[in-house]
VOBA-1610 file (N, C-alpha, C; in pm, whole numbers, padded with zeros to 5 digits, always signed):
BEGIN
Met+00050-00607-01085Met+00012-00647-00952Met-00134-00669-00940Asp-00181-00765-00872Asp-00320-00805-00859Asp-00379-00716-00752Pro-00474-00626-00783Pro-00537-00542-00679Pro-00616-00619-00579Asn-00663-00741-00616Asn-00735-00832-00524Asn-00648-00878-00405Leu-00511-00870-00424Leu-00418-00911-00323Leu-00442-00827-00193Trp-00493-00705-00204Trp-00504-00610-00100Trp-00652-00604-00047Ala-00723-00716-00066Ala-00863-00730-00013Ala-00883-00871+00043Tyr-00957-00885+00146Tyr-00991-01020+00204Tyr-01082-01088+00100Thr-01063-01218+00075Thr-01152-01287-00018Thr-01278-01320+00063Pro-01391-01324-00003Pro-01517-01363+00058Pro-01508-01495+00129Ala-01433-01586+00081Ala-01412-01726+00137Ala-01335-01717+00270Ser-01269-01611+00298Ser-01183-01606+00429Ser-01265-01608+00549Gly-01390-01558+00537Gly-01472-01548+00652Gly-01441-01428+00743Arg-01370-01329+00687Arg-01327-01214+00757Arg-01444-01124+00791Ala-01480-01097+00919Ala-01582-01015+00962Ala-01521-00872+00991Thr-01553-00773+00921Thr-01481-00642+00942Thr-01507-00583+01081Glu-01614-00623+01145Glu-01633-00563+01280Glu-01554-00622+01389Ala-01480-00735+01359Ala-01400-00806+01455Ala-01255-00768+01444Ser-01187-00737+01555Ser-01051-00706+01554Ser-00968-00836+01546Leu-00863-00841+01472Leu-00777-00955+01461Leu-00654-00946+01549Val-00637-00829+01619Val-00516-00814+01703Val-00511-00919+01811Gly-00393-00987+01812Gly-00371-01094+01911Gly-00403-01235+01863Phe-00462-01239+01737Phe-00491-01371+01688Phe-00359-01440+01641Arg-00359-01570+01659Arg-00244-01649+01613Arg-00253-01655+01458Val-00136-01666+01395Val-00130-01670+01248Val-00058-01793+01210Glu-00126-01874+01132Glu-00079-02000+01085Glu-00049-02001+00937Ala+00082-02023+00900Ala+00108-02034+00757Ala+00073-02170+00713Ser+00097-02208+00585Ser+00053-02336+00535Ser+00133-02451+00603Asp+00250-02418+00656Asp+00327-02522+00720Asp+00365-02496+00869Gly+00281-02413+00937Gly+00306-02392+01078Gly+00285-02249+01128Ser+00291-02236+01254Ser+00273-02104+01322Ser+00382-02001+01287Ile+00336-01875+01257Ile+00445-01772+01239Ile+00437-01656+01335Gly+00329-01654+01426Gly+00328-01545+01524Gly+00188-01499+01549Lys+00173-01373+01589Lys+00045-01317+01626Lys+00021-01187+01555Val-00103-01155+01527Val-00142-01028+01453Val-00112-00917+01554Asp-00029-00822+01505Asp+00009-00704+01584Asp-00083-00582+01554Lys-00116-00574+01418Lys-00210-00470+01368Lys-00273-00525+01244His-00386-00460+01203His-00450-00495+01082His-00521-00376+01029Ser-00549-00373+00903Ser-00618-00269+00832Ser-00723-00327+00735Asp-00836-00269+00735Asp-00945-00309+00648Asp-00962-00202+00539Glu-00866-00109+00527Glu-00877-00006+00427Glu-00891-00061+00291Val-00991-00010+00216Val-01017-00058+00077Val-00891-00034-00005Gly-00851-00140-00077Gly-00738-00128-00163Gly-00604-00143-00098Ser-00602-00160+00032Ser-00474-00182+00104Ser-00491-00259+00231Ala-00591-00345+00238Ala-00620-00430+00357Ala-00499-00517+00378His-00460-00532+00506His-00343-00620+00542His-00342-00649+00690Ile-00256-00744+00723Ile-00223-00769+00865Ile-00071-00755+00882Val-00032-00709+01004Val+00108-00697+01038Val+00123-00809+01145Val+00218-00899+01125Val+00240-01013+01217Val+00369-00994+01292Asp+00358-01004+01426Asp+00485-01006+01511Asp+00525-01149+01521Thr+00639-01184+01456Thr+00691-01320+01442Thr+00749-01374+01571Gly+00769-01283+01671Gly+00834-01335+01796Gly+00968-01393+01774Pro+00998-01507+01842Pro+01125-01570+01826Pro+01141-01647+01694Trp+01036-01663+01619Trp+01048-01741+01500Trp+01152-01679+01404Ile+01146-01550+01380Ile+01251-01487+01304Ile+01301-01361+01381Phe+01329-01386+01508Phe+01402-01290+01593Phe+01322-01160+01606Gly+01191-01167+01636Gly+01115-01047+01670Gly+01082-00960+01551Lys+01101-01006+01430Lys+01073-00938+01311Lys+00917-00922+01292His+00875-00813+01230His+00739-00792+01195His+00728-00818+01041Val+00622-00872+00990Val+00597-00893+00853Val+00458-00836+00818Leu+00444-00784+00692Leu+00319-00729+00649Leu+00272-00830+00544Leu+00141-00877+00566Leu+00086-00967+00466Leu-00034-00906+00409Pro-00045-00900+00281Pro-00164-00845+00210Pro-00283-00933+00250Ala-00400-00873+00262Ala-00528-00945+00304Ala-00557-01060+00210Gly-00520-01050+00088Gly-00547-01160-00012Gly-00478-01285+00016Val-00374-01289+00098Val-00314-01417+00141Val-00386-01482+00257Val-00473-01407+00317Val-00555-01475+00428Val-00654-01572+00371Ser-00639-01701+00403Ser-00725-01804+00348Ser-00849-01821+00431Ser-00831-01806+00568Ser-00952-01816+00655Ser-00925-01746+00791Val-01027-01711+00848Val-01023-01649+00989Val-01120-01734+01072Asp-01061-01783+01183Asp-01140-01863+01279Asp-01159-01782+01402Leu-01275-01715+01417Leu-01297-01627+01524Leu-01302-01703+01652Ala-01358-01825+01658Ala-01370-01900+01778Ala-01233-01942+01835Ala-01141-01978+01745Ala-01006-02021+01782Ala-00906-01902+01781Glu-00957-01788+01749Glu-00869-01665+01734Glu-00745-01701+01654Thr-00770-01748+01533Thr-00660-01792+01439Thr-00681-01737+01306Val-00581-01681+01244Val-00580-01640+01102Val-00489-01739+01023His-00547-01804+00922His-00466-01897+00834His-00436-01820+00706Val-00302-01836+00664Val-00264-01771+00545Val-00209-01870+00445Ser-00217-01844+00317Ser-00194-01937+00211Ser-00054-01926+00159Arg+00038-01899+00252Arg+00178-01894+00212Arg+00260-01975+00314Ser+00379-02028+00272Ser+00460-02105+00361Ser+00548-02013+00454Lys+00602-02068+00550Lys+00689-01997+00637Lys+00810-01940+00568Asp+00868-02017+00475Asp+00981-01965+00395Asp+00937-01856+00302Glu+00824-01855+00246Glu+00780-01743+00161Glu+00764-01619+00240Ile+00711-01634+00358Ile+00688-01521+00442Ile+00826-01464+00499Lys+00906-01556+00538Lys+01040-01518+00590Lys+01125-01443+00483Asn+01114-01478+00361Asn+01195-01424+00253Asn+01125-01296+00193Ala+01015-01257+00241Ala+00945-01135+00191Ala+01021-01012+00208Pro+01001-00910+00132Pro+01067-00777+00155Pro+01046-00734+00303Glu+01148-00676+00362Glu+01149-00642+00502Glu+01036-00540+00530Phe+00966-00557+00639Phe+00859-00464+00687Phe+00922-00335+00722Asp+00863-00228+00659Asp+00901-00090+00696Asp+00788-00022+00761Lys+00794-00013+00896Lys+00675+00040+00966Lys+00645+00189+00927Asp+00746+00260+00877Asp+00724+00399+00840Asp+00673+00414+00700Ala+00707+00324+00604Ala+00673+00337+00471Ala+00552+00255+00436His+00510+00162+00508His+00400+00076+00459His+00269+00142+00427Ala+00238+00243+00497Ala+00112+00310+00479Ala+00120+00424+00363Asp+00237+00489+00352Asp+00246+00599+00270Asp+00329+00589+00146Asp+00393+00476+00126Asp+00489+00457+00012Asp+00432+00356-00085Pro+00372+00401-00198Pro+00315+00309-00298Pro+00421+00215-00352Ala+00547+00259-00364Ala+00650+00170-00414Ala+00674+00047-00324Tyr+00668+00073-00192Tyr+00687-00039-00098Tyr+00567-00138-00112Arg+00450-00084-00122Arg+00334-00170-00133Arg+00337-00246-00260Asp+00380-00182-00372Asp+00395-00247-00502Asp+00499-00361-00499Arg+00612-00336-00430Arg+00716-00439-00412Arg+00664-00561-00339Leu+00596-00528-00231Leu+00539-00636-00150Leu+00431-00710-00228Gly+00339-00644-00299Gly+00237-00700-00376Gly+00293-00783-00488Gly+00401-00733-00549Gly+00467-00818-00652Gly+00524-00940-00600Tyr+00584-00935-00478Tyr+00642-01051-00417Tyr+00534-01159-00383Tyr+00428-01117-00314Tyr+00326-01216-00281Tyr+00247-01254-00394Gly+00222-01169-00494Gly+00150-01197-00613Gly+00215-01293-00703Gly+00342-01316-00678Gly+00422-01408-00760Gly+00405-01554-00728Phe+00337-01584-00616Phe+00307-01718-00563Phe+00165-01751-00597Met+00139-01880-00630Met+00005-01917-00646Met-00054-01934-00507Gly-00173-01882-00487Gly-00233-01885-00348Gly-00323-01994-00326
//
């Protein structure tokens, strides 16, 4: 698993002092929802996206490494994955995502398998 997947790339423009909660999230092929939560924790930075009606209120966790850019003025986060790639990701487990290394490894393996 690529450890850089769990960190924002310098090119993303992510300013750690700015909250991303409420920002729109755009996949490579369209909108997927809004940021519900985010973490800047070293080695496990990520965003949790509330997909709303797109996939029936499901939440998805995206490693920070898939964030291609953050537009603070437009309050939009762009990610380098397609809607299908995100929709088919391992199901978000709100209880395990922070404390279960196996869940994080599974998710990292899934997203790390795509060229970003």
